[in-house]
N, C-alpha and C positions, 0 to 999 in steps of 0.2 A: 372258363369253367361255368357250366350251366347250374342253375338252382333247381331244387326239387320241384318248384312250381313250373318252371319251363319244361322240365322233363315230363311232368304230369300232363301238360298241355299237348306235347308231342305224342305221348302215348294215347291220350284221348282221341286225337285225330286218327292215329293209326288203327285204333280198335273200332272206330265208327266211320271210317272213310267211305265205305260202300254201304249205302242205305239198304237195310233189310238183310244183309249178308253177314254170316258169322265169321269171325276172324279165323285164319288158318291155325293149325295145330302149333306151328313154329312160333307164330306171333303170340298165341295164347300162353305158351310155355315161357317165352321171353318176358311177357308182361307179368306173369306170376312171379318170376324170379326177381324182377325189378320191384314189384310191390312188397315182397318179403325182405328186401335188402335193408329197408329203413322205414321206421314207423311214419316218418314225414311223407313218404311216397304215397301211402294209402290215404293219409289225411288230405293231401293236395288233390289226389285223383278224385276222392269223394266230393270235394268242393266243386270240381268241374262237372261231376255227375249231377250234383244238386242244381247247378246252373242250367244244365241241359234240360232237366226235368221241369225247372221253372219256366223255361221257354216253351216246353212242350205243353204246359198246362195253361198258357195264356194266349189270348187271341192274337197278340202281336207276332207270335211265331209264324202264322200263316202269312201275315203281311210281309214280314221280313223275308220269308222264303220266296214269295212271289217277286218281291223287289230284286232279290239276289238273282233269281233265274232270268228275269228280264234284262238286268244289267249284263249278265254273263253272255246272253245271246247277242246283244248289241255289240259287245266288245269283241267277241271271237266265236264265230259259229262252230268252229272245229273243237272248241274247248267248252263243253257244256257242263254247267254246274249240276252235280247230282245231289240236290237238296230237296228232300221230301219231308214228310211230317216228322217233326221232332229232331231232325238231324241238321246241325249247324257246325261248320268247321270252326274250331277254337284254336287260334294261335297265328292268325294272320294269313290264312290261305285265301288270297283274293278278297273280293268284296264280302263273301260269306264270313270269312275269318275275321275281317275287320269289324263287322257288325256284331258277331258273337263276342269278340274280344272286348268291344266297347261295353256290351252287357255285363261281361265278367268284371270289368273295372268298376262299373256302376255298383255291382253287388259288393265288391271289395270296399268301395268308398261309402257305402250306406252307413248311417249312424247306428251303432249298436249300444252306445251309452252316451248320455249327455247330462251335464249338471252345471247349474249356475248358482253361485253362492256369494253373499257379501256379509262382511262382519261389521258389527257396530263399533263405535269408538271405544277403545279399551278392551275389546273382545278378541279372543283368539279361538279359532275353530279347527278341529282335527277332522279331516275327511279321509276315509278309507276307500280307495278306488278299486274297481273290479279286478285289476291286474295285480293286486297286492301292493301297489304303490301307496304311499301315504303323503297327503298334502296338508300342511298346517298353514292356515290363513292367518296373517297378522291382523292387527286392529285396523279398522276403517279401510278395509281392502275388499276387492271384488275380483272374482275369477269366473271364467266360463270354460267348461271342459267338454270335449267331444272325442269319443273313441270310434274308429272304424275298424275293419278287420286288418288293416295294414298301417294304421297310424294312430298314435295317441297324442292329442293336441290340447294345449291349455292356453288361454289368453288371460294374462294378468292385466286387467283393465285399470286398476289403481292399487296403490299400497305395496305390500310385500308378502312373500310366501316362502315357506320352507318345503322343499321337495325331497322325498326319499323314494327314489324311482326303482322299481323292480326291473331287473335286466331282461330284455327280450331283443335278441339280435335281429329278428325279422320284423320288428315293429318299433321304430324309433319313437322317442318321446320328445315333443317339441313344446317350447313355451314362447309365445309372442308377447312382447311387452313394448308398446310403442313401436319404435323403429327397430328394435332388437329382436333377433330370433336366437333362442338357445336350444341346442340339440344335444341329446344325451341318450346313452344306452342304459346304464344303471349307475346311479351315484346319489350323493346327498349334497344339496346345495341350496342357497337362497337366491331369490331375485327380488330386487328392491327398486321400485319406480320412484325417483326423486325429481325435483324440478330440473329439467334440462339434461337428465342422464338416467341410464339404467345400470344398476350395479349387480354383479353376479359374484357370489362368494362360494367356494367349493370346499367341502369338508373332506370328501374322498371321491375317487373316480375321476372321470374326465368329461368336461362339457365343451361344446363349441359355441362361441359367441360371435354373431355375425349380424350384418344389416339385413333386415327382412326384405326378401324380394330382390336382393342384389347378389346373385350367385357368383358373378365374376369378381366381386370385390373381396379384399383380404378378410380372413376370419382369424379368430384367436382361440387357440386351445388352452384351456385352463385345467391345471392339475390340482391335486389335493393341497390345500393351504393357500391357494392363489386367489386373487381378486381381480376382476376385470370390469371395465366401465365402457359404456358406449354413449356418446352424446345423443340426446333424443329431442329432435326438433318438435315432435308432436307434444312434448311436455314443456315447451317453452325454452328451448336451448338458446344460449346467448350467441349472437353472431361474432365473427372474428373481428380483429382490429380494423380491417378495412370495411366492415359493415356487411360483408358477404357471408352467406352460410356455406361453409365448406362441407363436402361430403363426409358424413360421420364415419369414423373408423374406430374399431374396438382397440382398447389399450389395456395393458397390464398395469396395475397400480400397487404401490407398496403399502399394504394395509394388513392387519391381522384378520384373517377370514373368520375367526371365531366371534368377532364382535357382532357380525350380522346375525348369528344364531342366538346370541344372548337375549336380544329383544323379543324374539318370537317365543323362545323356549322358557325364559325366566323373567321377562319383563324388565330386564336391565338394558337401558338405552345407552349406547356408547357412541360418542362423537369423537372422531379422529381428525383434527384440523378441519372441522366442518364450517362451511359458510352459513350465513344467516338463512338462506333459502332452504338448505337441508335441515337446519335446526327447526325452522318454522313448520315445514311439512311433516317432520317426524313427530314433534310435540302435538300437532293437531290430531294425530291418530289416538292420543291418550287423554284428551280433554274436550269437553263440550264446546267451549268457546274457541274458535279457530285462532291460530297464530299466523300472522302474515309477515313477510319480509319486505321492507321498503326498497331494497335493492336486490338485484338478481345475483346469484353466485357467479363469480368470474368477473364482476365489474367493480371489485374493491370491497372493502369491509373487513372486519376482523375474522380470524380463523380461531375456532374454539375447540379444545380437547377436554372432554369431561365424560363421566359416567353417572347416569341418573336412574335411580329406581323409579318405577312407574308411580309409586305413591308420593314421590318427591318432586313431581313436575312443577307444581305451583311454587314450591320453595326455590327450585332452580330458576324459574323466571324472576322471582323476587330478587335473587342474589346476582342475576346476570349482569346488571349494571356495575356491580362492585368487583366482578372478576374479569370483565372485559370492557372494551370501549364500545358499549352498546347502550342505546336508549330504548326503554320499554314504555309503550304508551297504550292505554285503552282507548279505542276510537272506533266508531261505526260498528259496534258489535263484535270487534275482534281485538286481539292483542297484537300490536305492531312492534317489530324489531327493526331498528335502524342503527347504522354506525353513529357514534356520538358526534361525529363531525357534521351529520345531517341535521339541519334545523328542523324543529318540530313542524312548522308550517309547510315544509317541503315533502313530508311523508305523504305518499299517494297510494291508492289501491293498485294492486297488480292487475 
């Protein structure tokens, strides 16, 4: 089944195949019927017309046409390219089509909107995007957004964000976070970059969690209420028991997806069997003095479940040694967390 864009490309070629000649009555009538059948047809055809006119108005048109004619004569004298001023085949008809199609793709991939923002410690920022999507940036977080005519892309460079994505079946929305790529049509979910992993929690809709740049690797579809995680070597993933770094694979985890929304929306920080690395990274988003973990998650240490209001972060740190086997120390301009079994002199910077 062809798409409106492919059909528009074929109609454009059919209506402009012979330079300087008007299309026949039958072609014109069929083209008009196709144009009237669906509003998307006229929009896609207009885009090809705009591309054609852009080529016509720029010096590179003549250079492209000359190159195309030269290549065509060398390839096959009996099949001459009928490319004159302003007329380029669009949809892969020989060299001319490839050149024009490349120009079309460049036009499609040109940036139409870009935004980079970062939030301060304890700050949350709501961003209204041009497609009616809404992005809420969590504290101490950073994103870069780029929209083209066929793709909406966000890079979560650090921290966490809540996405309420407007549905557009022709323009997927993707988020890159470390080694993870999240793809969605329209849904509401959060993405959280933690030490050694990326966590995705879905409120409604469906998202795909996969390893970025690994199209052949398994991916994970997450539905409403589900949580998925992907080990992230770029954020300090812990090697396996044999010391080797296995290829990361997304996995579904048993967590309450609502916990991830409460931090961004209400400032309620929820830890569910969290290791010291996750606790340190999360608390650092809410206080000026950073919190560091003396051991990486996955290498031992206590697991803690707790709910902390943003205003109670200091009280939580003070109480932590009394509620878990954790040692809390102020050292080198940071607050260090270590399992109680770790001697103070053995605490080192990550």
